[in-house]
Predicted model as a PDB file, atoms N, CA, C, CB and O in Angstrom, pLDDT in the B-factor column:
MODEL        1                                                                  
ATOM      1  N   MET A   1       4.846  26.729   3.983  1.00 61.00           N  
ATOM      2  CA  MET A   1       5.420  25.834   2.994  1.00 61.00           C  
ATOM      3  C   MET A   1       6.121  24.710   3.759  1.00 61.00           C  
ATOM      4  CB  MET A   1       6.413  26.592   2.029  1.00 61.00           C  
ATOM      5  O   MET A   1       6.922  24.979   4.654  1.00 61.00           O  
ATOM      6  N   PRO A   2       5.826  23.465   3.416  1.00 66.00           N  
ATOM      7  CA  PRO A   2       6.524  22.354   4.062  1.00 66.00           C  
ATOM      8  C   PRO A   2       8.028  22.432   3.787  1.00 66.00           C  
ATOM      9  CB  PRO A   2       5.958  21.003   3.572  1.00 66.00           C  
ATOM     10  O   PRO A   2       8.453  22.753   2.677  1.00 66.00           O  
ATOM     11  N   GLU A   3       8.809  22.139   4.799  1.00 71.00           N  
ATOM     12  CA  GLU A   3      10.255  22.302   4.670  1.00 71.00           C  
ATOM     13  C   GLU A   3      10.871  21.376   3.627  1.00 71.00           C  
ATOM     14  CB  GLU A   3      10.912  22.062   5.999  1.00 71.00           C  
ATOM     15  O   GLU A   3      11.897  21.709   3.033  1.00 71.00           O  
ATOM     16  N   ASP A   4      10.256  20.219   3.399  1.00 75.00           N  
ATOM     17  CA  ASP A   4      10.843  19.284   2.437  1.00 75.00           C  
ATOM     18  C   ASP A   4      10.672  19.735   0.988  1.00 75.00           C  
ATOM     19  CB  ASP A   4      10.227  17.916   2.613  1.00 75.00           C  
ATOM     20  O   ASP A   4      11.334  19.201   0.097  1.00 75.00           O  
ATOM     21  N   VAL A   5       9.801  20.702   0.739  1.00 72.00           N  
ATOM     22  CA  VAL A   5       9.625  21.225  -0.621  1.00 72.00           C  
ATOM     23  C   VAL A   5       9.953  22.712  -0.720  1.00 72.00           C  
ATOM     24  CB  VAL A   5       8.199  20.989  -1.086  1.00 72.00           C  
ATOM     25  O   VAL A   5       9.861  23.300  -1.797  1.00 72.00           O  
ATOM     26  N   ALA A   6      10.337  23.318   0.405  1.00 72.00           N  
ATOM     27  CA  ALA A   6      10.620  24.755   0.434  1.00 72.00           C  
ATOM     28  C   ALA A   6      11.981  25.067  -0.175  1.00 72.00           C  
ATOM     29  CB  ALA A   6      10.560  25.278   1.868  1.00 72.00           C  
ATOM     30  O   ALA A   6      12.928  24.287  -0.074  1.00 72.00           O  
ATOM     31  N   THR A   7      12.045  26.225  -0.806  1.00 75.00           N  
ATOM     32  CA  THR A   7      13.324  26.748  -1.281  1.00 75.00           C  
ATOM     33  C   THR A   7      13.815  27.768  -0.263  1.00 75.00           C  
ATOM     34  CB  THR A   7      13.191  27.388  -2.713  1.00 75.00           C  
ATOM     35  O   THR A   7      13.127  28.038   0.721  1.00 75.00           O  
ATOM     36  N   ASP A   8      14.972  28.326  -0.483  1.00 78.00           N  
ATOM     37  CA  ASP A   8      15.518  29.327   0.435  1.00 78.00           C  
ATOM     38  C   ASP A   8      14.658  30.582   0.507  1.00 78.00           C  
ATOM     39  CB  ASP A   8      16.922  29.700   0.017  1.00 78.00           C  
ATOM     40  O   ASP A   8      14.743  31.337   1.475  1.00 78.00           O  
ATOM     41  N   ARG A   9      13.839  30.808  -0.501  1.00 79.00           N  
ATOM     42  CA  ARG A   9      13.024  32.026  -0.551  1.00 79.00           C  
ATOM     43  C   ARG A   9      11.633  31.825   0.043  1.00 79.00           C  
ATOM     44  CB  ARG A   9      12.896  32.505  -1.985  1.00 79.00           C  
ATOM     45  O   ARG A   9      10.884  32.792   0.181  1.00 79.00           O  
ATOM     46  N   ASP A  10      11.269  30.589   0.399  1.00 78.00           N  
ATOM     47  CA  ASP A  10       9.942  30.298   0.945  1.00 78.00           C  
ATOM     48  C   ASP A  10       9.916  30.486   2.455  1.00 78.00           C  
ATOM     49  CB  ASP A  10       9.517  28.871   0.587  1.00 78.00           C  
ATOM     50  O   ASP A  10      10.946  30.414   3.126  1.00 78.00           O  
ATOM     51  N   ILE A  11       8.729  30.725   2.968  1.00 78.00           N  
ATOM     52  CA  ILE A  11       8.511  30.846   4.403  1.00 78.00           C  
ATOM     53  C   ILE A  11       8.095  29.476   4.924  1.00 78.00           C  
ATOM     54  CB  ILE A  11       7.431  31.937   4.733  1.00 78.00           C  
ATOM     55  O   ILE A  11       7.219  28.825   4.355  1.00 78.00           O  
ATOM     56  N   THR A  12       8.730  29.047   6.006  1.00 80.00           N  
ATOM     57  CA  THR A  12       8.393  27.756   6.599  1.00 80.00           C  
ATOM     58  C   THR A  12       7.940  27.949   8.043  1.00 80.00           C  
ATOM     59  CB  THR A  12       9.600  26.792   6.535  1.00 80.00           C  
ATOM     60  O   THR A  12       8.075  29.033   8.610  1.00 80.00           O  
ATOM     61  N   VAL A  13       7.405  26.890   8.621  1.00 80.00           N  
ATOM     62  CA  VAL A  13       6.987  26.942  10.019  1.00 80.00           C  
ATOM     63  C   VAL A  13       8.192  27.211  10.918  1.00 80.00           C  
ATOM     64  CB  VAL A  13       6.290  25.625  10.429  1.00 80.00           C  
ATOM     65  O   VAL A  13       8.060  27.879  11.944  1.00 80.00           O  
ATOM     66  N   SER A  14       9.351  26.705  10.549  1.00 84.00           N  
ATOM     67  CA  SER A  14      10.561  26.965  11.339  1.00 84.00           C  
ATOM     68  C   SER A  14      10.887  28.455  11.385  1.00 84.00           C  
ATOM     69  CB  SER A  14      11.752  26.188  10.762  1.00 84.00           C  
ATOM     70  O   SER A  14      11.353  28.962  12.406  1.00 84.00           O  
ATOM     71  N   ASP A  15      10.642  29.150  10.286  1.00 85.00           N  
ATOM     72  CA  ASP A  15      10.857  30.599  10.274  1.00 85.00           C  
ATOM     73  C   ASP A  15       9.954  31.275  11.310  1.00 85.00           C  
ATOM     74  CB  ASP A  15      10.587  31.180   8.860  1.00 85.00           C  
ATOM     75  O   ASP A  15      10.389  32.161  12.045  1.00 85.00           O  
ATOM     76  N   VAL A  16       8.706  30.846  11.354  1.00 86.00           N  
ATOM     77  CA  VAL A  16       7.760  31.422  12.312  1.00 86.00           C  
ATOM     78  C   VAL A  16       8.220  31.132  13.736  1.00 86.00           C  
ATOM     79  CB  VAL A  16       6.335  30.864  12.082  1.00 86.00           C  
ATOM     80  O   VAL A  16       8.206  32.023  14.586  1.00 86.00           O  
ATOM     81  N   TRP A  17       8.629  29.886  14.003  1.00 88.00           N  
ATOM     82  CA  TRP A  17       9.110  29.527  15.340  1.00 88.00           C  
ATOM     83  C   TRP A  17      10.315  30.372  15.742  1.00 88.00           C  
ATOM     84  CB  TRP A  17       9.474  28.042  15.392  1.00 88.00           C  
ATOM     85  O   TRP A  17      10.429  30.765  16.903  1.00 88.00           O  
ATOM     86  N   ASP A  18      11.210  30.653  14.806  1.00 91.00           N  
ATOM     87  CA  ASP A  18      12.378  31.482  15.102  1.00 91.00           C  
ATOM     88  C   ASP A  18      11.956  32.874  15.575  1.00 91.00           C  
ATOM     89  CB  ASP A  18      13.282  31.595  13.864  1.00 91.00           C  
ATOM     90  O   ASP A  18      12.514  33.407  16.533  1.00 91.00           O  
ATOM     91  N   TYR A  19      10.975  33.450  14.900  1.00 91.00           N  
ATOM     92  CA  TYR A  19      10.498  34.772  15.316  1.00 91.00           C  
ATOM     93  C   TYR A  19       9.802  34.700  16.675  1.00 91.00           C  
ATOM     94  CB  TYR A  19       9.540  35.353  14.263  1.00 91.00           C  
ATOM     95  O   TYR A  19       9.965  35.600  17.499  1.00 91.00           O  
ATOM     96  N   LEU A  20       9.030  33.643  16.915  1.00 91.00           N  
ATOM     97  CA  LEU A  20       8.374  33.501  18.211  1.00 91.00           C  
ATOM     98  C   LEU A  20       9.404  33.339  19.327  1.00 91.00           C  
ATOM     99  CB  LEU A  20       7.414  32.304  18.196  1.00 91.00           C  
ATOM    100  O   LEU A  20       9.227  33.891  20.413  1.00 91.00           O  
ATOM    101  N   ALA A  21      10.472  32.594  19.074  1.00 93.00           N  
ATOM    102  CA  ALA A  21      11.515  32.380  20.079  1.00 93.00           C  
ATOM    103  C   ALA A  21      12.212  33.683  20.455  1.00 93.00           C  
ATOM    104  CB  ALA A  21      12.541  31.375  19.566  1.00 93.00           C  
ATOM    105  O   ALA A  21      12.755  33.811  21.553  1.00 93.00           O  
ATOM    106  N   HIS A  22      12.193  34.643  19.542  1.00 93.00           N  
ATOM    107  CA  HIS A  22      12.814  35.943  19.799  1.00 93.00           C  
ATOM    108  C   HIS A  22      11.780  37.016  20.146  1.00 93.00           C  
ATOM    109  CB  HIS A  22      13.623  36.381  18.586  1.00 93.00           C  
ATOM    110  O   HIS A  22      12.054  38.212  20.050  1.00 93.00           O  
ATOM    111  N   ASP A  23      10.585  36.566  20.553  1.00 93.00           N  
ATOM    112  CA  ASP A  23       9.490  37.460  20.966  1.00 93.00           C  
ATOM    113  C   ASP A  23       9.114  38.488  19.902  1.00 93.00           C  
ATOM    114  CB  ASP A  23       9.873  38.180  22.236  1.00 93.00           C  
ATOM    115  O   ASP A  23       8.743  39.617  20.226  1.00 93.00           O  
ATOM    116  N   GLU A  24       9.210  38.102  18.660  1.00 91.00           N  
ATOM    117  CA  GLU A  24       8.781  38.974  17.569  1.00 91.00           C  
ATOM    118  C   GLU A  24       7.430  38.464  17.052  1.00 91.00           C  
ATOM    119  CB  GLU A  24       9.855  39.016  16.414  1.00 91.00           C  
ATOM    120  O   GLU A  24       7.307  37.961  15.936  1.00 91.00           O  
ATOM    121  N   TRP A  25       6.428  38.620  17.919  1.00 90.00           N  
ATOM    122  CA  TRP A  25       5.104  38.076  17.659  1.00 90.00           C  
ATOM    123  C   TRP A  25       4.442  38.712  16.445  1.00 90.00           C  
ATOM    124  CB  TRP A  25       4.229  38.260  18.867  1.00 90.00           C  
ATOM    125  O   TRP A  25       3.748  38.029  15.690  1.00 90.00           O  
ATOM    126  N   ASP A  26       4.646  40.003  16.249  1.00 92.00           N  
ATOM    127  CA  ASP A  26       4.004  40.675  15.127  1.00 92.00           C  
ATOM    128  C   ASP A  26       4.528  40.140  13.790  1.00 92.00           C  
ATOM    129  CB  ASP A  26       4.229  42.187  15.218  1.00 92.00           C  
ATOM    130  O   ASP A  26       3.758  39.965  12.846  1.00 92.00           O  
ATOM    131  N   VAL A  27       5.829  39.884  13.712  1.00 91.00           N  
ATOM    132  CA  VAL A  27       6.407  39.328  12.483  1.00 91.00           C  
ATOM    133  C   VAL A  27       5.901  37.901  12.283  1.00 91.00           C  
ATOM    134  CB  VAL A  27       7.967  39.353  12.538  1.00 91.00           C  
ATOM    135  O   VAL A  27       5.556  37.515  11.167  1.00 91.00           O  
ATOM    136  N   ALA A  28       5.854  37.114  13.371  1.00 88.00           N  
ATOM    137  CA  ALA A  28       5.371  35.733  13.282  1.00 88.00           C  
ATOM    138  C   ALA A  28       3.927  35.700  12.790  1.00 88.00           C  
ATOM    139  CB  ALA A  28       5.482  35.030  14.650  1.00 88.00           C  
ATOM    140  O   ALA A  28       3.576  34.865  11.956  1.00 88.00           O  
ATOM    141  N   LEU A  29       3.097  36.593  13.294  1.00 87.00           N  
ATOM    142  CA  LEU A  29       1.699  36.646  12.862  1.00 87.00           C  
ATOM    143  C   LEU A  29       1.595  36.988  11.379  1.00 87.00           C  
ATOM    144  CB  LEU A  29       0.921  37.673  13.692  1.00 87.00           C  
ATOM    145  O   LEU A  29       0.810  36.381  10.651  1.00 87.00           O  
ATOM    146  N   ASP A  30       2.378  37.949  10.939  1.00 87.00           N  
ATOM    147  CA  ASP A  30       2.373  38.305   9.516  1.00 87.00           C  
ATOM    148  C   ASP A  30       2.777  37.107   8.650  1.00 87.00           C  
ATOM    149  CB  ASP A  30       3.324  39.493   9.256  1.00 87.00           C  
ATOM    150  O   ASP A  30       2.172  36.858   7.606  1.00 87.00           O  
ATOM    151  N   LEU A  31       3.799  36.369   9.086  1.00 82.00           N  
ATOM    152  CA  LEU A  31       4.239  35.196   8.323  1.00 82.00           C  
ATOM    153  C   LEU A  31       3.169  34.125   8.292  1.00 82.00           C  
ATOM    154  CB  LEU A  31       5.522  34.626   8.913  1.00 82.00           C  
ATOM    155  O   LEU A  31       2.951  33.497   7.256  1.00 82.00           O  
ATOM    156  N   LEU A  32       2.493  33.906   9.426  1.00 80.00           N  
ATOM    157  CA  LEU A  32       1.427  32.909   9.461  1.00 80.00           C  
ATOM    158  C   LEU A  32       0.287  33.290   8.520  1.00 80.00           C  
ATOM    159  CB  LEU A  32       0.899  32.746  10.887  1.00 80.00           C  
ATOM    160  O   LEU A  32      -0.300  32.429   7.865  1.00 80.00           O  
ATOM    161  N   GLN A  33      -0.016  34.568   8.459  1.00 82.00           N  
ATOM    162  CA  GLN A  33      -1.059  35.014   7.540  1.00 82.00           C  
ATOM    163  C   GLN A  33      -0.637  34.770   6.098  1.00 82.00           C  
ATOM    164  CB  GLN A  33      -1.374  36.502   7.758  1.00 82.00           C  
ATOM    165  O   GLN A  33      -1.454  34.359   5.273  1.00 82.00           O  
ATOM    166  N   GLU A  34       0.633  35.019   5.788  1.00 77.00           N  
ATOM    167  CA  GLU A  34       1.133  34.750   4.438  1.00 77.00           C  
ATOM    168  C   GLU A  34       1.102  33.256   4.127  1.00 77.00           C  
ATOM    169  CB  GLU A  34       2.560  35.291   4.280  1.00 77.00           C  
ATOM    170  O   GLU A  34       0.757  32.853   3.016  1.00 77.00           O  
ATOM    171  N   LEU A  35       1.463  32.443   5.111  1.00 72.00           N  
ATOM    172  CA  LEU A  35       1.418  30.990   4.907  1.00 72.00           C  
ATOM    173  C   LEU A  35      -0.007  30.531   4.611  1.00 72.00           C  
ATOM    174  CB  LEU A  35       1.967  30.252   6.145  1.00 72.00           C  
ATOM    175  O   LEU A  35      -0.235  29.690   3.741  1.00 72.00           O  
ATOM    176  N   GLY A  36      -0.949  31.090   5.340  1.00 69.00           N  
ATOM    177  CA  GLY A  36      -2.343  30.703   5.143  1.00 69.00           C  
ATOM    178  C   GLY A  36      -2.880  31.119   3.790  1.00 69.00           C  
ATOM    179  O   GLY A  36      -3.765  30.459   3.245  1.00 69.00           O  
ATOM    180  N   ASP A  37      -2.357  32.206   3.238  1.00 67.00           N  
ATOM    181  CA  ASP A  37      -2.834  32.696   1.953  1.00 67.00           C  
ATOM    182  C   ASP A  37      -2.152  32.036   0.757  1.00 67.00           C  
ATOM    183  CB  ASP A  37      -2.638  34.175   1.881  1.00 67.00           C  
ATOM    184  O   ASP A  37      -2.715  31.992  -0.337  1.00 67.00           O  
ATOM    185  N   GLY A  38      -0.932  31.520   0.968  1.00 62.00           N  
ATOM    186  CA  GLY A  38      -0.141  31.114  -0.177  1.00 62.00           C  
ATOM    187  C   GLY A  38      -0.043  29.648  -0.473  1.00 62.00           C  
ATOM    188  O   GLY A  38       0.367  29.285  -1.576  1.00 62.00           O  
ATOM    189  N   TRP A  39      -0.404  28.765   0.466  1.00 61.00           N  
ATOM    190  CA  TRP A  39      -0.219  27.346   0.228  1.00 61.00           C  
ATOM    191  C   TRP A  39      -1.323  26.581   0.922  1.00 61.00           C  
ATOM    192  CB  TRP A  39       1.164  26.875   0.712  1.00 61.00           C  
ATOM    193  O   TRP A  39      -1.675  26.889   2.061  1.00 61.00           O  
ATOM    194  N   THR A  40      -1.862  25.607   0.261  1.00 65.00           N  
ATOM    195  CA  THR A  40      -2.898  24.760   0.826  1.00 65.00           C  
ATOM    196  C   THR A  40      -2.431  23.317   0.766  1.00 65.00           C  
ATOM    197  CB  THR A  40      -4.245  24.942   0.078  1.00 65.00           C  
ATOM    198  O   THR A  40      -1.993  22.836  -0.280  1.00 65.00           O  
ATOM    199  N   ALA A  41      -2.527  22.638   1.886  1.00 64.00           N  
ATOM    200  CA  ALA A  41      -2.143  21.230   1.945  1.00 64.00           C  
ATOM    201  C   ALA A  41      -3.131  20.399   1.140  1.00 64.00           C  
ATOM    202  CB  ALA A  41      -2.080  20.733   3.410  1.00 64.00           C  
ATOM    203  O   ALA A  41      -4.328  20.683   1.136  1.00 64.00           O  
ATOM    204  N   PRO A  42      -2.633  19.374   0.461  1.00 67.00           N  
ATOM    205  CA  PRO A  42      -3.543  18.475  -0.237  1.00 67.00           C  
ATOM    206  C   PRO A  42      -4.498  17.809   0.753  1.00 67.00           C  
ATOM    207  CB  PRO A  42      -2.754  17.411  -1.023  1.00 67.00           C  
ATOM    208  O   PRO A  42      -4.143  17.593   1.912  1.00 67.00           O  
ATOM    209  N   ALA A  43      -5.689  17.490   0.304  1.00 71.00           N  
ATOM    210  CA  ALA A  43      -6.681  16.844   1.161  1.00 71.00           C  
ATOM    211  C   ALA A  43      -6.108  15.565   1.750  1.00 71.00           C  
ATOM    212  CB  ALA A  43      -7.973  16.543   0.375  1.00 71.00           C  
ATOM    213  O   ALA A  43      -5.476  14.775   1.048  1.00 71.00           O  
ATOM    214  N   GLY A  44      -6.332  15.368   3.035  1.00 70.00           N  
ATOM    215  CA  GLY A  44      -5.860  14.164   3.703  1.00 70.00           C  
ATOM    216  C   GLY A  44      -4.428  14.232   4.191  1.00 70.00           C  
ATOM    217  O   GLY A  44      -3.923  13.257   4.748  1.00 70.00           O  
ATOM    218  N   SER A  45      -3.760  15.358   3.997  1.00 65.00           N  
ATOM    219  CA  SER A  45      -2.373  15.485   4.464  1.00 65.00           C  
ATOM    220  C   SER A  45      -2.360  15.664   5.970  1.00 65.00           C  
ATOM    221  CB  SER A  45      -1.654  16.675   3.771  1.00 65.00           C  
ATOM    222  O   SER A  45      -3.188  16.396   6.512  1.00 65.00           O  
ATOM    223  N   PRO A  46      -1.423  15.002   6.661  1.00 66.00           N  
ATOM    224  CA  PRO A  46      -1.344  15.186   8.120  1.00 66.00           C  
ATOM    225  C   PRO A  46      -0.755  16.559   8.430  1.00 66.00           C  
ATOM    226  CB  PRO A  46      -0.483  14.062   8.780  1.00 66.00           C  
ATOM    227  O   PRO A  46       0.023  17.112   7.653  1.00 66.00           O  
ATOM    228  N   VAL A  47      -1.142  17.086   9.567  1.00 64.00           N  
ATOM    229  CA  VAL A  47      -0.604  18.361  10.027  1.00 64.00           C  
ATOM    230  C   VAL A  47       0.564  18.048  10.940  1.00 64.00           C  
ATOM    231  CB  VAL A  47      -1.693  19.227  10.761  1.00 64.00           C  
ATOM    232  O   VAL A  47       0.409  17.331  11.929  1.00 64.00           O  
ATOM    233  N   LEU A  48       1.739  18.583  10.614  1.00 62.00           N  
ATOM    234  CA  LEU A  48       2.932  18.348  11.414  1.00 62.00           C  
ATOM    235  C   LEU A  48       3.326  19.617  12.132  1.00 62.00           C  
ATOM    236  CB  LEU A  48       4.086  17.844  10.544  1.00 62.00           C  
ATOM    237  O   LEU A  48       3.523  20.655  11.500  1.00 62.00           O  
ATOM    238  N   ILE A  49       3.443  19.545  13.441  1.00 66.00           N  
ATOM    239  CA  ILE A  49       3.819  20.703  14.240  1.00 66.00           C  
ATOM    240  C   ILE A  49       5.174  20.391  14.876  1.00 66.00           C  
ATOM    241  CB  ILE A  49       2.726  21.037  15.333  1.00 66.00           C  
ATOM    242  O   ILE A  49       5.282  19.442  15.653  1.00 66.00           O  
ATOM    243  N   PRO A  50       6.213  21.176  14.557  1.00 64.00           N  
ATOM    244  CA  PRO A  50       7.532  20.908  15.140  1.00 64.00           C  
ATOM    245  C   PRO A  50       7.555  21.195  16.627  1.00 64.00           C  
ATOM    246  CB  PRO A  50       8.597  21.736  14.443  1.00 64.00           C  
ATOM    247  O   PRO A  50       6.822  22.054  17.116  1.00 64.00           O  
ATOM    248  N   ARG A  51       8.388  20.482  17.331  1.00 61.00           N  
ATOM    249  CA  ARG A  51       8.514  20.701  18.785  1.00 61.00           C  
ATOM    250  C   ARG A  51       9.819  21.327  19.080  1.00 61.00           C  
ATOM    251  CB  ARG A  51       8.373  19.403  19.572  1.00 61.00           C  
ATOM    252  O   ARG A  51      10.126  21.596  20.241  1.00 61.00           O  
TER     253      ARG A  51                                                      
ENDMDL                                                                          
END                                                                             
């Protein structure tokens, strides 16, 4: 879920990064799978990857 439209209950890319930073790869993978199943970007939307 893009952070600009996410609520406190939504999963965002920042949540995934937080788990990766703490070496919780299995949780991060589960979240990424949920992100892939639950939200689709509109056609032509740019992909933003936080640094």
